[in-house]
C-alpha positions, 0 to 999 in steps of 0.5 A, spaced: 367 024 731 373 030 730 371 037 727 376 034 721 372 028 720 365 031 721 368 037 715 370 031 711 363 027 712 360 034 710 364 035 704 363 028 701 356 029 702 356 035 698 360 032 692 355 026 692 349 031 692 353 034 686 354 028 682 348 025 683 344 031 681 341 032 674 338 038 673 332 039 668 332 041 661 331 048 663 336 049 668 341 045 664 342 051 659 344 056 665 346 053 671 351 048 674 348 047 681 341 047 684 338 045 690 330 045 691 326 042 696 319 040 695 319 042 688 321 049 690 328 052 688 332 054 693 339 055 690 342 056 683 349 057 681 349 059 674 355 058 669 356 065 669 358 065 676 352 068 679 347 065 684 341 066 687 338 063 694 331 063 695 327 063 701 320 064 704 319 071 708 315 069 715 315 074 720 312 069 725 317 063 724 323 062 727 329 066 724 333 060 724 331 053 722 335 047 720 341 044 723 346 050 721 350 052 727 349 060 726 349 063 733 355 064 737 362 067 735 365 065 729 366 067 722 361 066 717 356 069 712 349 068 713 342 069 709 336 068 713 330 068 708 325 068 714 327 075 716 330 076 709 336 079 712 344 078 711 350 077 715 357 076 713 364 077 717 366 075 724 363 076 731 367 074 737 366 074 744 365 081 745 359 080 740 357 073 740 350 074 740 350 080 735 348 075 729 343 071 734 335 071 732 334 076 737 339 081 734 337 080 727 332 085 724 327 084 718 330 086 712 337 088 715 344 087 713 351 087 717 358 086 715 364 086 718 366 085 725 362 085 731 356 089 727 349 089 729 343 090 725 337 089 730 333 094 727 328 092 721 331 094 715 337 097 718 344 096 716 351 096 720 358 095 717 365 096 719 367 095 726 363 094 733 357 098 729 350 098 732 344 099 728 338 098 733 333 103 730 328 101 724 331 104 717 338 106 721 345 106 718 351 105 722 358 105 719 365 106 721 368 104 728 363 104 734 358 107 730 351 107 733 345 108 730 339 107 735 334 112 733 329 110 727 332 112 721 338 115 724 345 115 721 352 114 724 359 114 722 363 113 728 359 117 732 352 116 736 345 118 733 340 116 738 334 120 736 329 119 730 332 122 724 339 124 727 345 124 724 352 123 727 359 123 723 365 123 726 369 120 732 365 122 739 360 125 735 353 125 738 346 127 735 341 126 741 335 129 739 330 128 733 333 130 726 339 133 729 346 133 725 353 132 729 359 133 724 366 132 726 370 130 732 366 131 739 360 135 736 354 134 740 347 136 737 342 136 743 337 140 740 331 139 736 333 139 729 340 142 731 346 143 727 353 142 729 360 142 725 366 141 729 368 140 737 362 144 739 355 144 742 348 146 740 343 144 745 338 149 743 332 147 738 334 149 731 341 151 734 347 152 730 354 151 732 360 151 727 367 151 729 371 150 736 368 150 743 362 154 741 355 153 744 348 154 741 344 154 747 339 158 746 333 156 741 334 158 734 341 161 736 347 161 732 354 161 734 360 161 729 368 161 730 371 160 736 369 161 744 362 163 741 356 162 746 349 164 745 348 164 753 341 161 752 339 167 749 334 165 743 334 168 736 341 170 738 347 170 733 354 170 735 361 170 731 367 169 735 374 170 733 380 166 735 383 171 740 380 168 746 385 164 750 380 160 754 373 159 754 372 164 760 374 169 754 368 167 750 363 172 747 356 172 748 350 176 747 346 180 753 339 180 750 334 175 746 335 176 738 342 180 739 347 180 734 354 180 737 361 179 733 368 180 736 374 181 731 380 183 735 384 185 728 378 189 726 371 188 723 370 190 715 364 190 711 365 191 704 359 193 699 362 192 692 366 186 689 372 190 688 372 192 695 372 199 694 366 201 698 364 199 705 366 201 713 370 198 718 372 198 725 379 198 727 382 194 732 381 196 738 376 202 735 370 204 738 366 207 731 365 206 724 370 209 719 367 209 712 372 208 706 374 214 703 380 214 699 380 219 693 382 214 689 376 210 689 372 216 688 370 220 681 366 226 678 368 231 683 364 238 683 366 244 687 361 246 692 358 253 693 358 254 701 353 260 701 348 255 697 349 249 702 348 254 708 341 257 704 339 249 704 341 247 711 337 253 713 331 250 710 332 243 714 328 242 720 332 239 726 328 237 732 329 231 738 325 225 737 325 218 739 324 211 734 317 208 735 321 201 736 325 204 742 322 207 749 320 214 749 325 216 754 330 214 749 331 221 745 335 223 739 336 229 735 337 230 728 333 232 721 328 227 718 331 223 712 325 226 707 327 233 709 334 232 708 333 229 701 329 234 699 334 239 701 340 236 698 338 230 694 344 226 697 344 218 698 341 212 695 334 213 699 330 218 701 328 215 707 335 214 710 341 219 711 348 216 710 353 219 715 358 220 710 353 225 707 350 229 713 358 229 715 359 232 709 354 237 709 356 239 716 363 240 714 361 244 708 356 248 712 362 249 717 367 251 712 362 256 709 361 259 716 369 260 717 369 263 710 364 268 713 367 269 719 374 270 716 371 276 711 367 279 717 374 279 721 377 282 715 372 287 715 372 288 722 380 289 722 379 294 716 374 298 720 378 298 727 384 301 722 379 307 720 377 308 727 384 308 729 386 313 724 380 318 725 381 318 732 388 320 731 386 325 726 381 328 732 387 328 737 391 332 732 386 337 730 385 338 738 392 339 739 392 344 733 386 347 736 389 348 743 396 351 740 391 356 736 388 358 742 394 359 746 397 363 740 391 367 740 391 368 747 398 371 747 397 376 741 391 378 745 396 379 751 401 383 747 395 387 744 393 389 751 400 391 753 401 395 747 395 399 748 396 407 751 394 408 758 388 413 759 
């Protein structure tokens, strides 16, 4: 018998069944077509176009029973009550066995073309998607969710609770998240957004060509890598042309940032206060614009020197550093007690100590200028006195010479005995 003849025979049988069917009084009120077996209602088509298909769940029974040709390639819609599973769409030679009994998970559903939901309570939809993990979801084009409770949209989620979203995205460890094209989250509970890699457990990589290989490390931007340094945080800018120019830490728990255009930190909403390092610079510059300041008061330089004289200065080392790492400077408590500057008595703001030092230098400069003027005045007085002494010596010499001449004249005029 040809396929056309077989189809005609089946159609005739269905029409005959419909014509011969007489629904019960209860069913006549709300159904147009019903099928039952052994007294149990299996299917009912209601007059409002809704329908119900019933069956008996049986995890031990064959997935398929009866004479429906439900395996192999084809276009069809399937309800498998024994596995309480649903299929609708198309499978071709590529996925001919995807809707066969061995590829249908209990409580699963698959829609689209060559979709496979073999995990229990799994869901697959789209084109060539595969949800083989229990409670897994695979969507899009070639999405694969093999881990239990995993989720994939165009990517591959191969571990428990993993999530992969994007073309080529891979989440290969438990609870990992890979989002964006070519993103790879290989560390436990790692997070990747964009074409980057996070193989460190609890690592985070966001941006382009970043790598968070250290445990609980963070790489953000472009060409930032944590170089297996745990706890490190790296911020990369876009000035690196090649991966070999990446920015990376040199120790565990280190914070690294690169900004070829400079780095700025603001501490107010209107950007009126903060610090910055200029492009190519090597030290912090504080924002010190006169237009961003107020309440100016004049200083008494001598008072600053007097206060500064009472601030002890010593060498010391931080407790957290090696003893060999020495520093020089005052204690914050002494500095605060002397000048009352800054926000915290346990810290010294570099702007404040620089200001004190500058005020002290200016006061000393004023002292020096006064001493220099006084010294010049004394020098002038000494010079005048020395000139007067010379004049008096000259006059004394002239007087002595005159007296000598007078004495000589008197001796010459005296009568000879």
